[in-house]
C-alpha positions, -999 to +999 in steps of 0.1 A: -596+238+524-612+209+506-645+229+504-627+258+488-609+236+463-643+220+453-658+255+448-629+265+426-632+234+405-670+239+402-665+275+392-640+266+365-662+238+351-693+260+352-685+296+346-651+295+330-661+269+304-692+289+295-671+320+291-648+302+267-679+291+247-692+326+246-658+338+234-657+313+206-692+322+194-685+359+195-652+355+175-671+334+149-697+362+147-670+388+143-653+368+115-687+365+098-692+403+102-659+410+086-668+388+056-701+406+053-684+440+054-663+430+024-694+417+005-713+449+012-684+471+000-681+451-032-718+451-038-723+488-031-693+498-052-707+480-082-739+500-078-719+532-075-699+525-106-694+558-125-697+579-094-670+601-079-643+577-067-642+595-034-676+582-024-668+546-030-668+524+000-635+510+014-630+480+038-599+474+060-592+445+082-574+459+112-565+426+129-582+398+148-605+421+168-611+451+146-623+461+111-634+493+095-655+504+066-653+539+050-685+553+036-681+587+020-668+610+048-676+585+076-655+558+091-673+530+110-651+508+132-662+474+145-643+463+175-646+430+194-636+430+230-615+399+239-632+395+273-666+382+283-689+404+304-717+402+329-743+429+333-748+452+363-778+445+385-798+475+372-796+464+335-829+455+319-815+422+308-823+408+342-860+414+336-861+391+307-875+356+311-846+342+291-821+352+318-843+346+347-846+310+337-808+306+334-785+332+347-757+318+326-775+332+296-764+366+307-727+361+300-720+378+267-692+388+243-695+423+229-688+439+195-687+477+196-696+499+167-681+534+165-686+563+141-658+587+133-651+612+106-627+597+080-607+629+080-599+625+117-578+595+108-566+608+075-552+640+090-542+626+124-566+648+143-561+629+175-584+650+196-614+646+172-644+628+187-661+596+177-693+580+190-703+545+199-735+540+179-742+504+188-729+473+206-738+437+198-740+411+225-736+374+219-742+346+245-732+310+249-758+297+225-754+326+199-785+343+211-780+380+208-793+415+212-783+450+201-780+482+222-777+514+203-786+549+195-817+562+176-830+535+152-801+512+162-817+508+196-848+492+182-829+464+164-830+429+178-836+439+214-857+409+225-829+388+241-835+351+239-857+352+208-831+352+180-799+334+173-776+355+151-771+346+115-756+363+084-790+379+078-790+397+111-753+406+108-760+423+074-790+442+088-769+455+117-741+467+094-765+484+070-783+501+099-750+514+112-741+528+078-775+544+074-773+559+109-738+573+103-747+589+070-778+606+086-758+618+116-744+649+101-715+671+112-728+704+126-709+736+129-698+740+166-710+771+186-688+801+178-678+805+214-662+771+214-638+779+185-632+817+188-599+813+207-570+794+191-535+792+206-503+799+187-492+763+193-524+751+176-519+773+146-482+764+144-491+727+144-513+732+113-550+740+118-560+707+102-539+687+127-544+708+157-561+701+190-593+718+179-618+691+183-640+681+154-668+656+158-704+650+150-726+668+175-761+656+185-786+668+160-814+649+178-819+632+211-802+598+215-819+569+232-797+558+261-782+523+261-801+514+292-834+521+274-825+500+244-834+465+258-869+459+270 
């Protein structure tokens, strides 16, 4: 029993304390991200002065762990998970020298970045689809990397080389905006929308369960291929 107690105490001192440190750093990064989102909105709206008001950017703080930015017809949602994660054995992170030297470097907080159509929320189209376009991982010493789709997957993917600052946070946000704007809504195949139920029409075509979402206009890079 004494041996078990010692192992529990050791785990709490080692792993649990590190996870708390990771959480604190990730929360600080997320708070800095929300500040940067507001600055970007203010900056871009000054440059868009005189344009159609409908294309102006909008920022909304959705609570301690979530924030959003509306850019034209796109809604980009940033969500911090409240838990700390370890990576599966097959993840490329285990091949990095940084983690091989200290396995505790692998514990990370995560901030997910999603792209939705703004109208999906405006018109309560609950069955519309959104896509995770990136996720930002932060460890106990504020070293970080980004997994993502398309060009997002090539940002800051050398774990252990960079500690995150406001400069990198801004770059990640701007890349997410650029990606979302270039990822256009495509007309769904005719066969997918040729049948509509009476209930769907009765519920109003704009609020029905006919799914709307951006389809893949090009091949995405998988998350597992993002970190080398």
